[in-house]
C-alpha positions as CSV (number, residue, x, y, z in Angstrom):
1,M,51.0,73.7,51.3
2,K,54.2,72.2,50.5
3,K,53.5,69.6,53.5
4,I,50.2,68.7,52.2
5,V,51.6,67.9,48.7
6,L,54.3,65.8,50.2
7,I,51.5,63.7,52.3
8,M,49.3,63.0,49.3
9,S,52.2,61.9,47.3
10,V,53.5,59.6,49.9
11,L,49.8,58.0,50.2
12,A,49.9,57.8,46.1
13,L,52.8,55.8,46.5
14,V,51.5,53.5,49.1
15,A,48.3,52.8,47.0
16,C,50.6,52.0,43.9
17,G,52.5,49.7,45.8
18,K,49.1,47.9,47.4
19,Q,47.5,47.4,43.8
20,S,50.5,46.0,42.5
21,T,50.5,43.4,45.3
22,D,46.8,42.7,44.5
23,N,47.7,41.8,40.8
24,T,50.1,38.9,41.8
25,Q,48.4,35.8,40.4
26,E,47.5,33.4,43.4
27,I,47.9,29.7,42.6
28,T,44.9,27.7,43.8
29,E,44.6,24.0,44.4
30,R,42.3,22.0,42.2
31,K,41.4,18.3,41.7
32,V,42.3,17.0,38.3
33,L,42.5,13.5,36.4
34,V,44.3,12.2,33.8
35,T,42.3,11.1,30.9
36,K,42.3,7.4,29.7
37,T,40.1,5.6,27.2
38,Q,38.0,2.8,29.0
39,V,35.1,0.9,28.0
40,C,31.8,2.9,28.3
41,E,28.1,1.5,28.9
42,L,25.4,3.6,27.8
43,P,22.0,2.3,29.0
44,F,18.9,2.8,27.0
45,R,15.4,2.3,28.5
46,I,12.4,3.4,26.2
47,P,8.8,3.0,26.8
48,A,7.3,0.4,24.4
49,Q,3.7,-1.2,23.4
50,L,3.2,-4.8,23.5
51,R,1.5,-6.7,20.3
52,G,1.2,-10.4,19.5
53,K,3.0,-12.0,16.5
54,Q,-0.3,-12.1,14.6
55,D,-3.3,-10.3,16.0
56,I,-6.4,-11.2,13.8
57,A,-9.8,-9.5,14.1
58,I,-12.9,-11.9,14.2
59,L,-15.5,-10.5,12.0
60,P,-18.4,-12.5,10.8
61,Q,-18.9,-13.2,7.1
62,V,-22.7,-13.4,7.2
63,S,-25.4,-11.6,9.1
64,G,-27.7,-12.9,11.8
65,A,-28.1,-13.7,15.4
66,L,-25.3,-14.9,17.5
67,V,-26.8,-17.9,18.9
68,E,-23.6,-19.3,20.6
69,V,-20.5,-18.0,22.2
70,L,-18.1,-21.0,22.4
71,V,-15.0,-19.6,24.1
72,E,-14.0,-17.5,27.1
73,E,-12.0,-14.1,27.1
74,G,-8.4,-15.3,27.7
75,Q,-8.7,-18.7,26.4
76,R,-6.1,-20.3,24.2
77,V,-7.5,-21.8,21.1
78,K,-6.2,-23.7,18.1
79,K,-6.3,-22.8,14.5
80,G,-9.8,-24.0,13.1
81,Q,-11.5,-24.2,16.6
82,P,-15.2,-22.9,16.6
83,L,-15.6,-19.7,18.2
84,F,-19.1,-18.5,17.7
85,R,-22.1,-19.9,16.0
86,I,-24.6,-17.8,14.1
87,D,-28.1,-18.4,13.5
88,A,-28.3,-21.0,10.4
89,T,-31.7,-21.5,9.9
90,A,-31.9,-19.0,6.5
91,Y,-28.7,-20.3,5.2
92,Q,-29.6,-23.9,5.6
93,A,-32.7,-23.5,3.8
94,A,-30.8,-21.6,1.1
95,Y,-28.5,-24.4,0.8
96,D,-31.2,-27.1,0.6
97,N,-32.7,-25.0,-2.1
98,A,-29.5,-24.7,-4.1
99,R,-28.7,-28.2,-3.9
100,G,-32.4,-29.0,-5.3
101,A,-31.5,-26.8,-8.0
102,V,-28.4,-28.7,-8.9
103,L,-30.3,-31.7,-8.9
104,R,-32.9,-30.6,-11.1
105,A,-30.4,-29.3,-13.5
106,E,-28.5,-32.7,-13.5
107,V,-31.7,-34.4,-14.5
108,A,-32.1,-31.6,-17.4
109,V,-28.6,-32.3,-18.7
110,N,-29.1,-36.2,-18.8
111,T,-32.4,-35.6,-20.6
112,E,-30.9,-33.5,-23.2
113,Q,-27.8,-35.8,-23.6
114,L,-30.4,-38.5,-24.4
115,E,-32.2,-36.4,-26.7
116,V,-28.7,-35.6,-28.7
117,E,-28.0,-39.3,-28.8
118,A,-31.4,-40.2,-30.1
119,K,-31.3,-37.4,-32.7
120,K,-27.7,-38.5,-33.9
121,V,-29.3,-41.9,-35.0
122,L,-31.9,-40.1,-36.9
123,L,-29.5,-38.0,-38.3
124,D,-27.3,-40.6,-39.8
125,K,-30.4,-42.3,-41.2
126,N,-31.3,-39.0,-43.0
127,I,-34.5,-38.7,-40.9
128,I,-34.0,-35.3,-39.9
129,S,-32.0,-32.6,-41.2
130,E,-28.6,-31.5,-39.5
131,H,-30.3,-28.1,-38.3
132,E,-32.7,-30.0,-36.2
133,Y,-29.7,-32.1,-34.6
134,K,-27.7,-28.8,-34.0
135,V,-30.7,-27.3,-32.1
136,Q,-30.8,-30.3,-29.9
137,E,-27.0,-29.9,-29.1
138,N,-27.7,-26.2,-28.2
139,N,-30.3,-27.3,-26.0
140,L,-27.8,-29.5,-24.2
141,R,-25.3,-27.1,-23.8
142,I,-28.0,-24.6,-22.1
143,A,-28.8,-27.3,-19.8
144,Q,-25.1,-27.8,-19.1
145,A,-24.8,-24.0,-18.5
146,T,-27.6,-24.1,-16.1
147,L,-26.3,-26.7,-14.2
148,E,-22.8,-25.0,-13.8
149,E,-24.9,-21.8,-12.6
150,A,-26.7,-24.1,-10.0
151,K,-23.4,-25.4,-8.8
152,G,-22.0,-22.0,-8.2
153,A,-25.1,-21.0,-6.4
154,L,-24.8,-24.2,-4.4
155,S,-21.3,-23.4,-3.6
156,H,-22.4,-20.0,-2.3
157,A,-24.5,-21.5,-0.3
158,Q,-22.3,-23.8,1.3
159,N,-19.7,-21.2,2.0
160,D,-22.7,-19.0,3.8
161,L,-23.6,-22.1,5.7
162,N,-20.2,-22.8,6.7
163,H,-19.6,-19.3,8.0
164,T,-22.3,-19.6,10.3
165,T,-19.8,-21.2,12.6
166,V,-16.9,-18.8,13.2
167,V,-13.7,-20.5,13.5
168,A,-10.1,-19.4,15.0
169,P,-8.0,-18.4,12.0
170,N,-4.6,-18.9,13.9
171,T,-3.5,-20.5,17.2
172,G,-3.7,-17.7,20.1
173,V,-5.5,-16.1,23.0
174,V,-8.9,-15.0,22.6
175,G,-9.2,-11.3,23.6
176,T,-12.1,-9.2,24.6
177,I,-15.3,-10.6,23.3
178,T,-17.4,-7.5,22.2
179,Y,-20.9,-9.2,21.3
180,K,-22.6,-11.4,23.6
181,Q,-25.4,-14.3,22.8
182,G,-28.5,-13.0,21.0
183,S,-26.7,-10.1,19.5
184,L,-27.1,-9.2,15.9
185,V,-24.0,-9.4,13.9
186,S,-22.8,-8.8,10.3
187,P,-19.6,-8.4,8.3
188,D,-19.9,-4.5,7.9
189,M,-20.2,-4.2,11.8
190,A,-18.0,-1.4,13.5
191,Q,-16.0,-3.6,16.1
192,P,-14.9,-7.3,15.5
193,L,-16.5,-10.3,17.6
194,T,-12.8,-10.5,19.2
195,I,-9.2,-10.4,18.4
196,V,-7.3,-14.0,18.4
197,S,-3.6,-13.1,19.3
198,D,-0.8,-15.3,18.5
199,N,1.3,-14.6,21.6
200,S,4.1,-17.1,21.2
201,M,6.1,-14.4,20.3
202,I,5.6,-10.8,21.4
203,Y,6.6,-7.6,19.5
204,A,7.6,-4.5,21.5
205,Y,7.1,-1.6,19.5
206,A,9.0,1.6,20.8
207,S,10.4,5.2,19.7
208,L,14.3,5.7,19.5
209,A,15.2,9.3,19.6
210,E,16.8,10.6,16.7
211,Q,20.0,11.7,18.6
212,S,20.2,8.0,20.1
213,Y,19.8,6.5,16.4
214,M,22.6,8.7,15.2
215,V,24.8,7.5,18.1
216,L,24.2,3.9,17.2
217,L,24.5,4.7,13.6
218,K,27.8,6.2,13.8
219,E,29.3,3.3,15.9
220,Y,27.8,0.5,13.5
221,G,27.9,2.2,10.1
222,S,24.2,1.2,8.8
223,K,20.9,0.3,9.7
224,D,21.4,-3.3,8.9
225,S,24.3,-3.3,10.9
226,I,22.6,-2.2,14.0
227,I,20.0,-4.9,13.7
228,A,22.8,-7.5,13.2
229,Q,25.3,-6.6,16.3
230,L,23.2,-4.4,18.7
231,P,23.3,-6.7,22.0
232,D,20.3,-8.6,23.2
233,M,17.6,-6.6,24.8
234,H,15.6,-6.8,28.0
235,L,11.9,-6.0,28.9
236,I,10.9,-4.1,32.2
237,L,7.5,-5.0,32.8
238,A,4.8,-2.5,34.2
239,E,5.3,-3.7,37.7
240,G,9.2,-3.5,37.6
241,S,10.2,-6.9,37.0
242,T,12.4,-8.0,34.3
243,F,11.0,-10.5,31.7
244,P,13.1,-13.7,31.7
245,H,13.5,-14.0,28.1
246,S,15.8,-11.6,26.0
247,G,14.6,-10.1,22.7
248,R,16.3,-9.2,19.5
249,L,16.2,-6.0,17.5
250,E,14.2,-6.9,14.3
251,T,13.2,-3.8,12.4
252,I,14.2,-0.3,12.3
253,S,11.9,2.3,10.2
254,G,13.3,4.0,7.5
255,V,11.5,7.3,8.2
256,I,12.2,10.0,11.3
257,D,8.8,11.2,12.7
258,K,8.9,14.8,12.0
259,T,6.3,15.4,15.2
260,T,8.3,13.2,17.7
261,G,11.9,13.4,16.2
262,A,11.8,9.6,16.9
263,I,12.3,6.5,14.5
264,S,10.3,3.5,15.3
265,I,12.0,0.1,16.0
266,R,10.5,-3.6,16.6
267,I,11.9,-6.2,19.2
268,A,10.7,-9.5,19.3
269,F,10.7,-11.5,22.6
270,P,10.1,-15.3,22.7
271,N,7.0,-15.8,25.1
272,P,6.7,-19.6,25.4
273,E,5.0,-19.5,28.8
274,G,2.4,-16.8,27.4
275,K,3.3,-14.5,30.5
276,L,3.2,-11.5,28.2
277,S,0.0,-10.2,26.6
278,A,-0.8,-8.1,23.7
279,G,-2.1,-4.7,24.2
280,G,0.2,-4.2,27.3
281,S,3.1,-1.7,28.2
282,A,6.6,-2.1,29.2
283,Q,9.9,-0.8,28.8
284,V,12.8,-1.9,26.4
285,E,16.2,-2.0,27.9
286,F,19.7,-2.2,26.2
287,V,23.2,-1.3,26.9
288,Y,25.3,0.1,24.1
289,S,29.3,-0.3,25.0
290,F,31.9,1.9,23.4
291,D,35.5,2.9,23.9
292,G,35.7,6.6,25.1
293,I,37.0,8.9,27.6
294,V,34.8,9.7,30.8
295,I,35.0,12.8,33.0
296,P,32.7,14.2,35.9
297,R,29.8,16.3,34.6
298,K,30.9,18.8,37.3
299,A,34.2,19.2,35.4
300,T,32.2,20.9,32.3
301,F,30.6,24.2,31.8
302,D,28.5,25.5,28.8
303,I,28.9,28.9,27.0
304,Q,26.4,29.7,24.2
305,D,25.3,26.1,23.8
306,K,28.6,24.8,23.6
307,T,30.5,22.6,26.3
308,Y,33.9,23.2,27.7
309,C,36.5,21.7,30.2
310,Y,39.7,22.9,31.5
311,V,42.7,21.2,30.6
312,A,45.9,21.9,32.7
313,T,49.4,22.0,30.9
314,Q,52.5,21.8,32.8
315,Q,55.6,24.2,32.0
316,D,58.2,23.8,34.4
317,S,56.6,23.1,37.8
318,V,53.7,25.2,36.9
319,Y,50.2,24.2,35.6
320,T,48.1,26.5,33.5
321,V,44.7,26.0,32.6
322,S,42.9,26.7,29.2
323,S,39.5,25.8,28.2
324,K,38.8,23.2,25.6
325,M,35.5,22.8,23.7
326,I,34.2,19.2,23.6
327,D,31.2,17.1,22.8
328,V,29.6,15.2,25.5
329,M,27.3,12.2,26.1
330,R,25.4,11.5,29.1
331,L,26.3,8.1,30.6
332,N,24.5,8.7,34.0
333,E,23.7,11.3,36.6
334,T,27.3,12.2,37.1
335,E,29.4,11.3,34.4
336,F,29.7,12.3,30.6
337,A,31.6,10.3,27.7
338,V,33.6,13.1,25.9
339,D,34.7,13.6,22.2
340,G,37.6,16.1,21.9
341,L,40.0,14.8,24.7
342,N,43.1,12.7,24.1
343,D,44.5,10.0,26.4
344,G,46.9,11.7,29.2
345,E,45.6,15.1,29.2
346,V,45.1,16.8,32.7
347,V,41.5,17.8,33.4
348,V,40.1,19.8,36.2
349,I,37.1,18.3,37.8
350,E,36.2,20.7,40.6
351,G,35.7,24.5,40.9
352,V,35.7,25.1,37.1
353,K,33.4,28.1,37.2
354,K,35.6,30.0,39.3
355,L,38.8,29.6,36.8
356,V,39.6,31.7,33.8
357,N,42.3,30.8,30.9
358,G,45.8,31.2,31.8
359,Q,45.2,30.7,35.8
360,Q,47.9,28.7,37.4
361,I,46.8,25.8,39.6
362,E,48.4,23.2,41.9
363,P,46.9,19.9,40.7
364,I,45.5,17.7,43.3
365,W,45.6,14.3,41.6
366,N,42.5,12.2,41.6
């Protein structure tokens, strides 16, 4: 029995010795980098809708049959150039009648004016009473009022007759022509005859994510400063080519959309060759440059929605790691720009998921 106890005691001592050996901390090799502030470039590429500088819907001002279409879709027109003609027969007749009414009213005024002059002579000779003379003056005023009404009706008829020829309100490009020759048109119809777009300048309307807007606001200080200082923007067309003319940010909406969490912006692009068309889609691209510290994305890890990295500190000849919470901004697929680190810190850039606080490493300098 004593022999068995002795054997068990020896085995226990051996086991304790083995456990003590296993607890000895093993120093592992890890790649590291020394942080240094550098110029960071954060690219933005956001979808945009293109609109002309001035898109005007062409609606008729009078009703009637469309008797002539004078332009074609895609044609460039000048301000005042005729686009459509509406049947003018009824409006010409109304104009002629109104013009005749004016002529008749002018004759009536002249007649009443002669009567006033004649009765004035008789009044001066005390042949008629002043009352009779005043009545004649009133007749003249009535004739004059009738003339003014007739002139107003003539002006209205003239406007209606003029509006039977629909002209371009601005210089631009004719869009889709909705109604063809022979169609009945009116001022209250649902769709315009067409849209004339001034494409000398194209506006790209886009939505900037709230987080991206806050990044720019933090850098530039105010909305006006963003507009004034943000670099020129570029337009990536639908087929992937880059539009040759750069654009400038012109406006930033003052309201963040609650549904999308984005803020609307407008960028103006010169379009001297007319290559861009209103209604198209594209992508707006610009690069935001700032000073910052860059580390690989693989150097970070997340715990409960917070991001950390391991910083190694040297004591004597030993490097010990400790986690440090950081704020990150994605630069590209492999790199983060970081807030929360200082120049000269040693950051572990590989195998971070296998490390724990207080672990010792052998740095491999990157």
